[in-house]
LOVO-971884 format. One record per residue (C-alpha): y, x, z; chain; residue number from 1. Coordinates in steps of 0.02 Angstrom, whole numbers, plus 50000, padded with zeros to 5 digits. Layout:
REM LOVO-971884
       v       u       w   mol   seq
       Y       X       Z     A   NUM
...
***
This chain:
REM LOVO-971884
       v       u       w   mol   seq
   50324   48638   49604     A     1
   50486   48726   49656     A     2
   50559   48802   49852     A     3
   50723   48800   49943     A     4
   50680   48997   49965     A     5
   50808   48993   50106     A     6
   50762   48845   50194     A     7
   50566   48886   50191     A     8
   50613   49060   50265     A     9
   50701   48968   50413     A    10
   50545   48867   50446     A    11
   50433   49023   50433     A    12
   50533   49110   50548     A    13
   50527   48954   50676     A    14
   50340   48927   50631     A    15
   50300   49110   50687     A    16
   50419   49087   50833     A    17
   50258   48959   50892     A    18
   50132   49038   50847     A    19
   50018   49066   51029     A    20
   49969   49224   50989     A    21
   50050   49342   50872     A    22
   49899   49433   50781     A    23
   49852   49460   50610     A    24
   49747   49356   50603     A    25
   49858   49221   50683     A    26
   50013   49287   50546     A    27
   49881   49287   50395     A    28
   49834   49093   50448     A    29
   50020   49067   50410     A    30
   50029   49163   50239     A    31
   49885   49083   50184     A    32
   49950   48890   50188     A    33
   50107   48971   50132     A    34
   49995   49037   49964     A    35
   49915   48895   49915     A    36
   50070   48777   49931     A    37
   50172   48875   49815     A    38
   50054   48912   49683     A    39
   50142   48853   49540     A    40
   50309   48888   49624     A    41
   50447   48975   49489     A    42
   50394   49167   49526     A    43
   50591   49175   49536     A    44
   50603   49060   49719     A    45
   50442   49182   49775     A    46
   50537   49309   49728     A    47
   50662   49290   49811     A    48
   50585   49218   49975     A    49
   50487   49363   49976     A    50
   50645   49473   49993     A    51
   50742   49360   50108     A    52
   50590   49387   50207     A    53
   50565   49564   50207     A    54
   50772   49567   50277     A    55
   50679   49549   50453     A    56
   50624   49700   50448     A    57
   50496   49639   50584     A    58
   50272   49652   50543     A    59
   50258   49458   50523     A    60
   50387   49447   50404     A    61
   50338   49574   50297     A    62
   50154   49546   50316     A    63
   50193   49355   50259     A    64
   50282   49429   50088     A    65
   50193   49567   50055     A    66
   50024   49470   50043     A    67
   50105   49307   49984     A    68
   50175   49408   49851     A    69
   50029   49483   49805     A    70
   49927   49298   49787     A    71
   50064   49242   49662     A    72
   50008   49322   49511     A    73
   50176   49270   49383     A    74
   50312   49334   49553     A    75
   50201   49490   49585     A    76
   50213   49527   49369     A    77
   50433   49544   49390     A    78
   50394   49698   49490     A    79
   50457   49871   49449     A    80
   50528   50043   49507     A    81
   50679   49945   49558     A    82
   50601   49796   49639     A    83
   50474   49893   49721     A    84
   50607   50056   49794     A    85
   50707   49896   49864     A    86
   50568   49859   49946     A    87
   50501   50025   50024     A    88
   50684   50026   50099     A    89
   50658   50018   50290     A    90
   50488   50051   50324     A    91
   50461   50204   50454     A    92
   50310   50140   50562     A    93
   50122   50182   50487     A    94
   50091   49973   50479     A    95
   50172   49903   50358     A    96
   50200   50060   50224     A    97
   50012   50075   50230     A    98
   50014   49838   50212     A    99
   50150   49865   50065     A   100
   50039   50042   49975     A   101
   49915   49970   49971     A   102
   49941   49755   49940     A   103
   50097   49770   49825     A   104
   50124   49974   49781     A   105
   49959   50049   49738     A   106
   49952   49867   49613     A   107
   50076   49874   49559     A   108
   50068   50043   49489     A   109
   49879   50006   49435     A   110
   49948   49850   49309     A   111
   50069   49973   49228     A   112
   50210   49873   49313     A   113
   50272   50038   49427     A   114
   50282   50193   49346     A   115
   50210   50386   49371     A   116
   50382   50422   49392     A   117
   50444   50338   49536     A   118
   50281   50370   49656     A   119
   50307   50565   49602     A   120
   50482   50561   49636     A   121
   50413   50471   49811     A   122
   50304   50623   49816     A   123
   50443   50735   49808     A   124
   50559   50669   49943     A   125
   50608   50729   50095     A   126
   50576   50549   50172     A   127
   50389   50567   50243     A   128
   50366   50397   50255     A   129
   50389   50404   50030     A   130
   50268   50534   50044     A   131
   50146   50451   50137     A   132
   50174   50285   50021     A   133
   50158   50404   49862     A   134
   49972   50442   49927     A   135
   49937   50271   49988     A   136
   49959   50204   49811     A   137
   49813   50304   49770     A   138
   49719   50194   49844     A   139
   49681   50024   49754     A   140
   49672   50134   49616     A   141
   49510   50166   49633     A   142
   49422   50081   49817     A   143
   49349   49923   49725     A   144
   49396   49794   49889     A   145
   49544   49802   49787     A   146
   49499   49797   49604     A   147
   49493   49972   49565     A   148
   49390   50039   49424     A   149
   49459   50244   49469     A   150
   49573   50342   49426     A   151
   49555   50525   49455     A   152
   49700   50598   49348     A   153
   49827   50482   49424     A   154
   49765   50509   49609     A   155
   49719   50698   49592     A   156
   49917   50698   49511     A   157
   50013   50652   49694     A   158
   49858   50742   49780     A   159
   49943   50909   49717     A   160
   50115   50864   49749     A   161
   50083   50848   49907     A   162
   49940   51004   49978     A   163
   50053   51106   50071     A   164
   50126   50993   50186     A   165
   50080   50975   50345     A   166
   50145   50830   50414     A   167
   50043   50733   50524     A   168
   50069   50559   50424     A   169
   50055   50628   50227     A   170
   49902   50745   50284     A   171
   49834   50577   50363     A   172
   49832   50500   50178     A   173
   49797   50652   50077     A   174
   49629   50632   50167     A   175
   49616   50456   50174     A   176
   49635   50447   49967     A   177
   49535   50544   49941     A   178
   49413   50482   50039     A   179
   49420   50328   49944     A   180
   49412   50426   49730     A   181
   49244   50516   49824     A   182
   49135   50338   49790     A   183
   49188   50317   49652     A   184
   49203   50516   49593     A   185
   49135   50636   49705     A   186
   49113   50738   49551     A   187
   49284   50732   49554     A   188
   49331   50791   49719     A   189
   49217   50922   49757     A   190
   49300   51017   49626     A   191
   49471   51004   49677     A   192
   49428   51039   49863     A   193
   49340   51181   49827     A   194
   49447   51239   49710     A   195
   49625   51213   49826     A   196
   49561   51239   49989     A   197
   49668   51385   50024     A   198
   49774   51249   50018     A   199
   49702   51090   50081     A   200
   49768   51067   50313     A   201
   49597   51101   50404     A   202
   49586   50921   50434     A   203
   49577   50871   50252     A   204
   49441   50980   50241     A   205
   49336   50936   50362     A   206
   49352   50741   50359     A   207
   49342   50740   50141     A   208
   49201   50847   50171     A   209
   49117   50727   50282     A   210
   49127   50594   50188     A   211
   49021   50674   50007     A   212
   48887   50757   50137     A   213
   48881   50581   50272     A   214
   48945   50452   50191     A   215
   49061   50441   50340     A   216
   49245   50534   50424     A   217
   49187   50543   50563     A   218
   48989   50544   50578     A   219
   48978   50619   50740     A   220
   49084   50458   50805     A   221
***
């Protein structure tokens, strides 16, 4: 099945506008319909559709674009360093950054379509959201629910680049990255926290220690 990306994007936007509720479950239900319909569509057509949707800059379009790409194997395999750079352009809020990081970027990195060099370049970026993305991308390496089997080396290499970063978005992301790795390899996380204790932000140490000891980030809540 082939598709006409320009016409399809216009249709998707009309359908989004007509939704009675503009929440994640409603948008995701619509996305599933398109994932099913375009299962056998050419990869190039699906990728063009995704790029057109991302130009809208709104979260519902981003959710459909990222999840549609993630569900189409051959389109996903077109990803490379240049394309993820393009797709990350303009992402400047917590929700969009994390959605892209766990749905597209981290998986593409894990499967070899995105290089370590690209992730490390974002870890060194002056843009706080790129630095957060570098850390969020480690989550699919270690999350069993997302297909990860564990990658201590790549996870900790990014964490080391951002040890002294005190931007709140980065600190929270490093805590998440280390907590996710601790589910797969708690020993490596314990050693990392012990060795870098003097450089880690207090929040990271507290939340990671809680996770290692109790299994929860904030056990009192």
